KOLNU-915713 format. One record per residue (C-alpha): residue in three letters; x, y, z. Coordinates in steps of 0.5 Angstrom, whole numbers, padded with zeros to 4 digits, always signed. Example, Ala and Ser with C-alpha at 12.3 -4.5 7.8 and 13.67 -1.06 7.14 Angstrom:
BEGIN
Ala+0025-0009+0016Ser+0027-0002+0014
***
This chain:
BEGIN
Met+0148+0346+0460Lys+0146+0338+0460Ala+0148+0333+0455Ile+0145+0327+0453Val+0149+0321+0451Leu+0147+0316+0446Ala+0150+0309+0449Ala+0144+0304+0448Gly+0146+0300+0441Val+0148+0294+0439Ala+0153+0296+0434Arg+0153+0289+0430Arg+0158+0292+0425Leu+0163+0291+0431Ala+0162+0284+0433Pro+0164+0280+0436Leu+0168+0285+0440Thr+0161+0288+0442Asp+0157+0281+0443His+0158+0282+0450Thr+0160+0289+0451Gln+0157+0296+0450Lys+0161+0299+0444Cys+0163+0306+0448Leu+0166+0301+0453Leu+0172+0299+0448Pro+0178+0302+0450Val+0183+0306+0446Gly+0189+0308+0450Gly+0187+0304+0456Arg+0181+0308+0457Ser+0174+0307+0454Leu+0171+0312+0449Leu+0165+0313+0455Asp+0170+0315+0460Arg+0174+0320+0456Met+0167+0323+0453Leu+0165+0324+0461Gly+0171+0327+0463Ala+0171+0332+0457Leu+0164+0334+0459Gly+0165+0334+0466Asp+0171+0339+0465Ser+0167+0343+0460Gly+0162+0345+0466Val+0156+0341+0463Ala+0152+0340+0470Glu+0149+0333+0468Ala+0150+0328+0463Val+0144+0323+0462Leu+0146+0316+0459Val+0141+0313+0454Val+0142+0305+0456Gly+0140+0299+0453His+0145+0294+0450Cys+0150+0291+0456Gln+0147+0297+0460Asp+0149+0294+0467Gln+0156+0295+0464Val+0155+0302+0463Arg+0152+0304+0469Arg+0158+0301+0473Ala+0163+0304+0469Ala+0160+0311+0469Gly+0157+0311+0476Ser+0153+0317+0479Ala+0158+0323+0478Arg+0164+0325+0475Gly+0167+0331+0479Ala+0161+0336+0480Met+0157+0333+0474Arg+0152+0329+0475Ile+0150+0323+0471Gly+0143+0320+0470Tyr+0140+0314+0466Val+0135+0313+0461Glu+0133+0306+0459Asn+0131+0305+0452Pro+0128+0298+0452Asp+0128+0298+0444Tyr+0135+0299+0443Gln+0135+0294+0438Lys+0131+0299+0433Gly+0134+0306+0431Ser+0137+0311+0435Ile+0131+0315+0434Leu+0128+0311+0440Ser+0134+0313+0444Leu+0133+0320+0444Trp+0126+0320+0444Arg+0126+0316+0451Ala+0130+0322+0453Arg+0126+0328+0450Asp+0124+0331+0457Val+0132+0332+0458Leu+0132+0335+0452Arg+0126+0340+0453Ala+0129+0342+0460Asp+0135+0346+0458Asp+0140+0347+0453Thr+0143+0340+0451Leu+0149+0337+0448Val+0146+0331+0444Met+0152+0326+0443Asp+0154+0319+0440Ala+0158+0315+0445Asp+0162+0312+0440Val+0167+0318+0438Leu+0174+0319+0440Phe+0175+0327+0440Pro+0179+0333+0443Asp+0176+0337+0448His+0176+0343+0443Phe+0170+0340+0440Leu+0166+0341+0446Arg+0169+0348+0448Arg+0167+0350+0441Leu+0160+0347+0441Ile+0158+0350+0448Asp+0161+0357+0446Ala+0158+0358+0439Pro+0154+0364+0439Ala+0148+0360+0435Pro+0143+0357+0440Ser+0143+0351+0436Val+0149+0348+0433Leu+0152+0342+0429Leu+0160+0341+0428Leu+0162+0340+0421Asp+0169+0337+0418Arg+0170+0339+0411Gly+0176+0335+0411Phe+0172+0328+0410His+0173+0322+0405Asp+0166+0321+0402Thr+0165+0313+0403Gly+0157+0313+0403Glu+0157+0312+0411Glu+0158+0319+0413Val+0152+0323+0415Lys+0154+0329+0411Leu+0152+0337+0413Tyr+0150+0342+0408Ala+0150+0349+0409Val+0149+0356+0406Gly+0152+0361+0409Glu+0152+0360+0417Arg+0146+0356+0417Val+0146+0348+0416Ile+0140+0347+0411Ala+0140+0339+0410Leu+0144+0333+0413Gly+0144+0325+0411Lys+0148+0320+0408Lys+0144+0320+0401Phe+0140+0326+0401Val+0143+0332+0397Pro+0140+0339+0397Asp+0139+0343+0390Thr+0144+0348+0392Trp+0149+0349+0398Asp+0156+0353+0400Ile+0159+0348+0404Val+0159+0340+0405Gly+0162+0337+0411Glu+0162+0330+0415Gly+0158+0331+0421Val+0161+0329+0428Gly+0155+0327+0431Phe+0154+0332+0436Phe+0149+0337+0436Lys+0148+0343+0441Cys+0140+0344+0442Ala+0137+0350+0445Ala+0131+0349+0449Glu+0127+0354+0445His+0128+0349+0439Ala+0127+0342+0443Asp+0119+0342+0443Gln+0119+0342+0435Tyr+0125+0337+0435Val+0121+0332+0439Arg+0115+0333+0435Leu+0119+0332+0429Met+0121+0325+0432Glu+0114+0323+0434Glu+0112+0324+0427Ser+0118+0320+0424Ile+0117+0315+0429Gln+0110+0314+0427Glu+0112+0313+0420Thr+0117+0308+0421Gly+0116+0305+0427Gly+0122+0307+0430Ser+0127+0303+0425Asn+0131+0310+0423Glu+0136+0314+0426Tyr+0135+0321+0430Glu+0138+0325+0425Asp+0132+0324+0420Ala+0128+0328+0425Leu+0134+0333+0425His+0134+0334+0418Arg+0127+0336+0418Leu+0128+0341+0424Leu+0133+0344+0419Ala+0127+0347+0415Gly+0124+0351+0420Val+0130+0352+0425Glu+0136+0356+0424Val+0142+0351+0426Gly+0149+0354+0425Trp+0155+0350+0424Val+0162+0350+0427Asp+0168+0348+0423Val+0173+0343+0426Thr+0176+0341+0420Gly+0184+0339+0421Leu+0182+0337+0428Pro+0183+0329+0430Trp+0177+0325+0431Thr+0174+0319+0429Glu+0167+0315+0430Val+0168+0308+0431Asp+0164+0303+0427Phe+0168+0298+0425Ala+0174+0294+0428Glu+0179+0298+0423Asp+0176+0305+0426Leu+0178+0302+0433Gly+0185+0301+0431Arg+0186+0307+0427Ala+0183+0311+0434Glu+0189+0307+0438Thr+0195+0308+0433Ile+0193+0315+0429Ile+0188+0319+0432Leu+0189+0319+0440Pro+0197+0321+0439Arg+0194+0327+0435Ile+0189+0329+0440Glu+0194+0328+0446Ser+0199+0332+0442Leu+0194+0338+0442Gly+0195+0338+0450Arg+0189+0341+0453
***
């Protein structure tokens, strides 16, 4: 099992905090989001984490290094990091094809339980789903029928569904599904010039590939997009994560 960590974007919504700092290096409880994520990946038995870097990449390389315990750390550069995140995942497409892979946004504070549930899920390809979300319009929502995710997006709503929840931003992609995912990314990039997000191609993948979901409702986590998210991560989410233990 490998991991692709998307850590290239500028994160303009967190300016000025991110003007000269990569968002994933912002501290929560004295440790950066990235440091916590790499620690969790290493503890979960992931063999290699590949970081896609762009904005302030020298900082990220210095902070992450080349290994975390037995887990190797590698890098892929996205020179077009000011465009959409789909270009970051596209740059790491060879990693995606090589092995079962966790695709992860680098700006999430989460408990280690998330990775164990994702890795141990019986379905080859899986998304994490939180049913206990408040819909502000910013969330990437997942729609499921039975055990299968059928659609995702901020605006798209399918005709029918059984379950809806917020996507955490973590996707276990089976190697057997990677070629199709890469092909759909290429199509999407050709259509938009790379201005869109990697979830757009993932939404297309759901039509042809059975992707399961794992329920993480009730567990503490947050994506850090705004300054208030950072404060909430520090004062509310982190204490709840620490209360869970390991």
